[in-house]
N, C-alpha and C positions, 0 to 999 in steps of 0.2 A: 388596648382597644383603639386609642387615639392614633398610634403609630400604624396600626392595620388600616384604619380608614384613610389615613394620609396616603399610604402606599396604593390602596385601591383607587383613590381619586387620581393619582398620578398615572396609574396604568390605564384607566378609562380615558383620561385626557390624551395620553400618548397614543392609545389605540384609535381614538377618534381622529387624531391628526394624521396617522398613517392611512386612514381610509380616505380622507379628503386630499391628501398630499398629491396624488396623480392629477386630480382636477385642477389644483392650484398651479401645478407645473404647466399643464396644458393652457390654462388661462394666461399665464405669464409668458408662454412661448419658449420655455427652457426645457432641457432634457430632464426627465424624471429618473432619479437614481434611487432605487429601493434599497435602503440600508438595513432592512430588517429581514433576517433569514429565518427559515423554519427548520427545526431539528426534530426528526421523528425517531423514537426509540421503540423497538419491538423485538419479537422473536418469531421464528418459524420452526416447523417440524419437518425434518427430512428423514423419512423411514422411521427409525427408532431413536432419533436424537434431536435435541433442540439446538438451534443456531441463533445467537444474539446478533442483532444488526442495528445500525443507525443510518439515517438518511439526512443529508444536509442540502437544503434547497433554497435558492433565491428565485422569486417569481419571474424575474426577467431573464434568467438563464435558459439556454437551450435544453430541451427535454432529453435529447440524445446527441452524442454519446454520453453515457454516464461515467464519471470518474470513479473507478472501484479501487479501493485500497486493500492490499494484501500484506499482512503483518509478518514480522520475522519469527524465528523459532522461540523467542522468549516473549513475543509481543501479544497485543490484543487491541481492541478498539480504543479503550481508555488510554493506552500508552502512546497513541498518536498525538495526544494533546490538542492544541489548536491548529496544528498543521493542516488537516483536511479543510477546515474553514478558510484558511488563508489560500489554499489551492483553489477552492471554489471561487474565491474573490478574483484571483488573477487569471484563471483559465476560462471563466464563463460557463463551466460545466457544473452540474449538480453532482453530489458525491454519495457513494454507498460504501459502508464499511461493515465488516462482520468479523466475529471471532470464529476461527476454525474450531472444529471439535477438539476438546481437550484444553482449550485456552479461554481465558477471561470468563465471560458469563455464559458461554455455551456449555453443552453437556460434557461430562468427562469422557476420556478415551474409552473405547471398548477394550475387551481383553485381547484382541488381535495384536500381535507384535508387528512392528514396522518391517517392511521388506525393502528391496532395492528400488521399488517403484512407488513409494509412498507419496512422493511429490507429484507423480503422474495422477495418482488417485485424487489428490487435492485439486488438481487442475480440472478433473472431471466433476468434482463436487462444485467448483466455481460455476461451471456451466449449468448444473442443476439449480443452483441458487439464482443465477441470472434468469433462467426459464421461469422459475417460481415467481420472481419479482417482475416478470415481463420486461426485462432489459434485453433488447435485441442487439444494441451496439454499445460498446464500452471502450474507454481508454483505461489501461491498467497502470497502477502505481504499486510496485512491489519492492519490499525491502528484504534483502538477504534471502532466506527461504522463500519469502513471498515474491521476490524478484525472479527466482527460479521457477516458481509456479506460474508466474506471468509468461515467461518464455515458453514453457511447455504448452500452456493454454493457447498462446498466439500461434504456435506451430500446428497444434492439433485441430484448432477451430479458427482458422484464419478469417472467415467471414464475419466473425463476431467482434473483431477489434479494429479500431481505427489507428491506434498508436499504443506503444508500451514505454513506460518510464521505469528505469531500473536503478535502484540504489543498492550497491554492493551485491550484485548478482554473482552466482557461481554456476558454471556449466560443467565443471569437472573437478576432481579431487586434486588438491595440492598439499604437499607435506607441510607448508607453512600454515595452512588452515587447520590441519590436524593437530599441529603443535599448539596452536592457540586454543583449540577446543580442549585439549589435554590440560593445558595450564589453567583454564577457567574451571574445569572440573575439579582439579586439585585445590585451587584457591577457595572454591565454594565450601570446602570443609571447614574453613576457618574465618571467612569474611561474612559480610551481611547480605551477599547477593540473593540467596534464597529467601531471606526475610523480606527483602525489598520486593521480590517477585510475588511473594505471597499476598501482598496488598492488592494485586490485580487478579491473581489466579486462584487464591484460596487453597483449598485442599488439593487442587490439581497440580500445584507447583512442583512437588517432588517428582511426579511422574513425567511431566513435560520436560523437565531438566534431564532426567535420566534417559528418556528416549532420545533427546538431542545428542548427548555426548556418546551414548552407546552406539547409535546409528553411524555417526560420522567417524567413529574410531573402529568400527567393526570390520571384519574380514570381508563380509559379503558386500560392503559398500566401497571397498578399496579401489575398484576399477570403475566406479560409477561415473557416467558422463551422459550429457544430453546433446553433445556436439552434433551427432547425426541429425537431430531434429531441427537445428537452426536454419537450415536451408529452406524449410517450409514456412518460415515467417515472412509475411508479405506486407506488413504495415511498418511505418516508420518507427524507429527505436531511438530512445535517448538512454544511454547507460553511463553512469558515473560511479566513482569510488573515491574514498578518502585517501589522500597521499600516504597516511600513516595507518591504513587499515591492517590490523594484525591477522586477518582471516584469509587474505588472498594476495595475489600479485597483479601487476598491470596486465599480465597475460590473459586474465579473465576478460578484460576489455578488448584486447587484440583479437581474441578468437571470435568475438561477436562481430567485429568489423570484417573479419576475414570470411566468415561462414554465412552470415546473413546477407541475402541478395537485395533486400529492401534497404532504403536509406538508413544509415546508422550515424548517430552523433555520439561521440565518446568524450568524457571529461574526467580529469583527475583533479579533485578538489584539495587545494592546499590547506594546511592547518585543520585537517579533519581526519578521523579514523573510520569507524564502521557506520557512523550515522551522520553524514555530512549535512543533512537538513537541520540538524541541531548544532553541530560543531562549527559549521561555517554557513550560517543561515542565509546571509545576504547574497553571497555568491551563488549558492545552490538555487535559491529562488529565482535569481536572475537568469540562470541557465534554463531552468524549467519554463519560465515565462517566454523566453526567446523561442524555445522549441515549440511550445504549444501555439504561440502566435503564428509561427511560420507554417505549421501544419494546417491550421484552420484558415489561414489566408490564402495558401497556394494549393493545399491538398497534397503537397509533396515536399520532401526535404532532401537535399544532397548530403552525401557523406561528409561529415565535419569532425575534426579533432580539435578539442579545446585544450 
């Protein structure tokens, strides 16, 4: 009881200070920096399934564009860790994260099997979610499958996006990527990968993993490509990959620079594989900061290769 009362007193004292803090700053003639962010956790229903989402907001940040995070094919909101919060701090944008259907805390997959255009469907679902949340303008941060969804969305709905940040995006099938998928599928029979994923996805783990490797290794997906869509992207793009990424080659970056007519910045992150934001955090965050600062300072970015 004594510990509870102590913590309650500290919280009341801290809350009172944050209320008068702006007035103290004004009185002293110094800049007011609000260091306390607000995190909202909720869910919404789209047709017949639920979508789990989180919002991270600082009162002093701009309302739009909103920074939307699109997770990879094994990912979910929880697996981003503290990265979205750090991005909110360095970009001045508030963040929105959600679990796609079949992942994390959202509803399980339906019985429909994936087809060649499942990533296009996810891009359409993103727009439905933005409309539901009354988000008119966004900057997309996508990782792997999420990065591909970001490219498709930016191409099909160009008026909704001010910029796109891509980590390990793929625009076409490569044999190197298929080999890495095959290797992970086989290793998962003996290692702890599925057990680790189960902490985040629960009973959905087996199905999401199965859909991932079966799709990327299927015959119907063998000639998959979104390269024809890339010319429709009109917002600035930052695309980077880890130097040691087992899932792709540098050509994934080259094709973006070649096909996208909007300004494109590409970077290869040393000492990193498929998740540079984790494997080489300092360099990756620096590149992102420079990109977002240049976009919001000038509204435009020239083609750059790092």
